[in-house]
N, C-alpha and C positions, 0 to 999 in steps of 0.2 A: 386717564388720558383725556385731555381736553384739546380742542381745536380752535385755532384763531378764527375770528369771525370775518365775514365779508363786510368790509367798510366802504364799499363802492356804493354809488347811488341807485343800484338796481332795486326796483320796487318789490320784487318777489323774494329775493334772497339777501338783499343788502339793506342799506339805510334809506332807501328812496322814500319810504313812507314815514320815516321818523322826523319829528320836528327838531328844530335847532336845540330847543330846551331839553328834549329827550336825549339827544346825543350828549350834550354837556352834562346832564345828570348822570348818565352812564359812566363817563370816564372821570368825573369828579367825585362821585359818591359810591359807585359800584352797583347802582340799582338800575336794572334794565327797564325798558318801557312796560314790560309785563309784570314788573315787581320782583323779578328774580334778582338775587344777589350774585354779582359776577365773581368768578374765581380770582383771587388777588394776584395771579400771574399778570393780570391787567393792573398796572400800578396806581390804582385810584387813591391809595393812602398818600402818595406823593401829589398826584394831580388835584387832590382836594385843596391844596395850597395855591393852585394856579390862579392868576388874576382873571377877572371877568373878560378883559380885552383879549388876553392870549387864548382863553377858551373859545371865544367867538371866532378868533382867527383860525383856530384848528378846524372848526366846523366849516368855515368858509372854504378852507383848502379841501376838505373832504368832498365838498359839493362839486369841485372842479375835476375830480378823478373820473375817467370814463367808467360807465356802469359795466359790471361783469356779473353774469348770471352764474352763480356757483353756490349750490346748496351745501350747508355745513351741518354735520351731525350735531344733534342737541347736546348740550353740556350736561354731565351728570350732576345730581344734587349733592351738595356738600353741606350737611347740617352744621349749624352753629355760626355760619358766616353772617356778618352784619354789615349793612350799608352804612356809610358815613353821613353825617348831617349835611344838607345842602348849605352852601355858603354864597354870599353875595357881597358886593362892594369891595372885593379884594383888588388891590392895585399892585403893580409890579414896581420895584424900586428903580430909580433913575440909573441907567447904565453907568453914569459917571461916579456913582457911589459904589466903588469896587467891592467893599466888604459886604454890604447889604445885597448887592446884585449877585454875588457868589452864593450867598445863603439861599436866595430865591431860586437861582438856576439849579442848585444841587438838591433842593428839597421840594421843588414844585414842577420842574420841567425835565431835567436830565435824570434818567433813572439809573445812574451809575451804581447806587447802593444795591440795586436789585441783583446785580451780578458780582459785586465786590464785597458784600457783607455776608458772612456765613449764616446759614439757617439751621435751626434745630430740626433734625431729621424726624423727630417725633411729632412736632407741632407744625412744622413748616414756617415758623415765625423767625424773623431775623434775630440774630444774637447781637444785641446792641452793644454789649461789652467788647465785642470784636468788630465794631463798625468799620467798614472798609478794609477789614483784615484779609479778605480774599481766601482762596483755598478750596472753594466749592467746585465740583466737577461739572463739566458740560460735555455731553457725549453726542456725537453726530457723525456725519459722513467724513468729517475732518479727523476723527479719532476721539481723543479725550484731551480737553484743555481745562485749565483751572483759572478761576478769577484771581487776578493779581492783587497783591497787598498794596493799597493806595495810601497807606498811612505814612507818616514821616519817620517810620522806623529806619534807621540807617543801614541795617544789614538786610532785612527782608522786605522793606518797603521802598519808598521813593525819597527817603531823607537826604540822600546824596545826589539826587537829580537836580539839575538846574531848572529854573523857570522855563528856559528854552527847551529843555528835554521834555518837560511835561507838555508844553504846547505843541511840540513836534508829534507826540503820540496823538494828540487831539486832531491835528491837521493831516497826518499822513499814516498813522498807525505804526510808526517805526520807533522802537525803543532805543535808548542810548547805546546798547550793545549792537545795534543794527538789525536785530530780529524784528520781523513783521508780526504784529498781533493777528490773531485769527478771528475771534468774534468781536473784538472791539469795533464798534460802529463808527470808525473814523471818517468814513465817507459822509456821514451826517454831521459829526462834530466839527468837520473841516469847514462847515458853513457858519460856524460861530463868528461873530464880529471880533475884532481884535480886543475890544473892551471886555466882551463876555468871556473870551478865552482867558484873559488875565484874571477875571473875576473867579473863574473855576480854579485857577492856580492859587489865588488868594485863599479860597475856601479850604483847599487841601492843606495849605500851609498852617492856617490859623484855627480851623474848626474841627480838625481830625486829630485824635490822639494816637500815638504810636501803639501798634499791636505786634507783639512778639510772635509772629506766625509766618512760616515759610510756605509759599504755595508750591505744590509739587510741579515737577517739570512736565511739560506737555508730552503726550504720546500721540504724535500725528500719524495719520494714515498716509503712507508714501504715495498712494494713488490719488490722493485728494488734491484738486487744483482749485485754489481760491480765485474766484472771478465774480466780482459784484459790480453791476452797472447801475448807476442812478438813472431814474427816469428823466427825460428831457424837461 
């Protein structure tokens, strides 16, 4: 069991005493200021590809969050984890370059593969031969839902979805059949620009291979009410 960390600027329990470089090193390489290697639930293998400018922008945003004093239990040690090498000089593609922008967003910014790529239960590592093939369970107060198949497979994936269908899920969380997704963070992906939304569609069309894998039907708790509000 691991616990998400306090990312507010509180000096005692959050990031208040961390430097900008220490924060960027943590989420881009997985190495904390104390030298510990973070659990890869934190998607630093993706964020390692993030541009210097976008990494700095994230730190700038974290500095604006009101400080919250909230002590978090220490994370257990997981032997064998290794931090990634620090990178510098990384730049993001021009948003007008749809193909390159899609690759950048999906491999450096948006952690879609974390929920939609099955993992090996023995190692916890993603099964790349089933990249974006879905099917892994997520259990919580909502019941049990499964990552969807985002590959162009025509029966089990999104092969028959239109570009507008994909963009509607990104902007509103509503599937072509009218069902609302439960854990899909559409409240955040709805903030993508029109160019970046189309770049994501381009990536899913051109850079993902079909995977013959059907995600099980969700088993939702009938008492669960989904209500998520974004901060002002």
